[in-house]
C-alpha positions in Angstrom: -2.0 -18.5 7.3 -0.5 -16.6 10.3 1.6 -13.6 9.6 4.3 -12.4 12.0 5.2 -9.2 10.3 4.0 -6.6 7.9 6.7 -7.9 5.5 5.0 -11.3 5.5 1.6 -9.8 5.1 2.4 -7.9 1.9 3.5 -11.2 0.3 0.0 -12.7 0.7 -2.8 -11.4 -1.5 -5.7 -12.5 0.7 -3.9 -11.1 3.8 -3.3 -7.8 2.0 -7.0 -7.6 1.1 -8.1 -8.5 4.6 -5.7 -5.9 6.1 -6.9 -3.3 3.6 -10.5 -4.0 4.6 -9.5 -3.6 8.3 -7.8 -0.3 7.5 -10.9 0.8 5.5 -13.0 0.3 8.6 -10.5 2.5 10.5 -10.6 5.2 7.7 -7.0 4.7 7.0 -6.9 2.4 4.0 -5.1 5.1 2.0 -1.9 4.2 3.8 -1.7 0.7 2.4 -3.0 1.9 -1.0 -0.4 4.6 -1.2 2.4 2.2 -0.1 1.4 -0.4 -2.8 1.0 2.2 -5.5 4.4 3.6 -4.8 5.9 0.0 -4.9 4.3 -0.3 -8.4 5.5 3.2 -9.4 9.1 2.5 -8.5 9.3 -0.1 -11.2 7.7 1.8 -14.1 9.7 2.8 -17.2 11.0 6.3 -17.1 8.5 7.5 -19.7 5.6 6.6 -17.4 6.9 8.2 -14.2 5.5 11.7 -14.7 1.9 10.7 -15.5 1.7 8.0 -12.8 3.7 10.2 -10.3 1.2 13.1 -10.8 -1.7 10.7 -10.3 -0.2 9.5 -7.0 0.6 13.1 -5.9 -2.9 14.3 -6.7 -4.5 11.3 -5.1 -2.6 11.1 -1.8 -0.4 14.2 -1.2 -1.8 17.4 -2.7 -4.0 19.6 -0.5 -7.6 18.4 -0.7 -6.6 15.1 -2.4 -9.4 12.5 -2.1 -7.3 10.1 -0.2 -4.9 12.4 1.6 -2.3 10.6 3.7 -1.3 11.9 7.0 2.2 13.2 6.7 4.0 16.0 8.4 4.4 19.4 6.6 8.1 19.0 6.2 7.7 15.8 4.2 4.9 17.4 2.1 7.1 20.4 1.3 10.0 18.2 0.3 7.8 16.3 -2.1 6.3 19.5 -3.5 9.8 20.8 -4.1 10.9 17.5 -5.7 7.8 17.4 -8.0 8.7 20.9 -9.2 12.0 19.5 -10.5 10.6 16.3 -12.0 9.4 12.8 -11.1 12.0 10.2 -10.3 11.5 6.6 -9.2 12.3 7.4 -5.6 10.5 10.7 -5.2 7.9 9.2 -2.9 10.3 6.8 -1.0 10.7 9.0 2.2 6.9 9.2 2.5 6.5 5.6 1.7 8.9 4.7 4.4 7.1 6.9 7.0 3.8 5.3 6.0 5.3 1.8 6.4 6.6 2.6 9.8 3.2 4.0 10.8 1.5 0.8 9.7 4.1 -1.4 11.3 3.9 0.3 14.7 0.3 1.2 14.8 -2.3 -0.5 12.6 -0.6 -3.8 11.9 -0.3 -4.9 15.6 -4.0 -3.9 16.1 -4.9 -5.9 12.9 -3.4 -9.0 14.4 -5.8 -8.7 17.3 -8.8 -7.9 15.2 -11.8 -10.3 15.0 -11.5 -10.7 11.2 -7.9 -11.8 11.5 -8.6 -14.1 14.4 -11.6 -15.7 12.5 -9.3 -16.3 9.5 -6.7 -17.9 11.8 -9.3 -20.2 13.3 -10.3 -21.5 9.9 -13.5 -19.5 9.6 -14.0 -18.7 5.9 -16.5 -15.8 6.4 -13.5 -13.6 6.8 -12.3 -14.5 3.3 -15.8 -13.9 2.0 -15.6 -10.2 2.9 -12.3 -10.1 0.9 -14.0 -10.9 -2.4 -16.3 -7.8 -2.0 -13.4 -5.4 -1.9 -13.7 -2.5 -4.4 -12.6 -3.4 -7.9 -10.1 -0.4 -8.0 -8.4 -1.9 -5.0 -8.3 -5.3 -6.5 -6.7 -4.0 -9.7 -4.0 -2.1 -7.7 -3.4 -5.2 -5.5 -3.2 -7.5 -8.5 -0.7 -5.1 -10.2 1.4 -5.2 -7.0 1.4 -9.0 -7.0 2.1 -9.3 -10.7 5.1 -7.0 -10.1 6.2 -9.2 -7.2 6.0 -12.3 -9.3 7.9 -10.8 -12.2 10.6 -9.6 -9.8 11.0 -13.0 -8.1 11.0 -14.8 -11.5 13.8 -12.5 -12.7 15.8 -12.8 -9.5 16.2 -16.4 -8.5 17.8 -15.4 -5.2 14.6 -13.7 -4.0 
């Protein structure tokens, strides 16, 4: 399957996993992981927002976080101030939008030129073989994202 946009890519599980593996090789897989976790977060019930929001904050945004995303200091300060007030469904949206734009303008076009993507387009299945070896934590997060997508599209026939 050829993808023409990042919007198309995030609708295809195999493409997401291949793109994530490509990003991992560039040491920037945290961008896609953050984006997907925030997508999942935005649909959580209110009572789960603080616990999951804190996990996202600690994992990607706080100083010395294990998967710190590259965001400017102004955005970081805004989120720190918002966290102090409380977790809302849209607390991470400005950062998520910045990460999306970064992927869309930088890594996604490069991914379309990558050998792995070109192999997949030519019908070579060894590119898909690598997908199945992706870390189980990533698979769980991706599966939750696609479950949410399926639930959303089943509840909204116009989607």
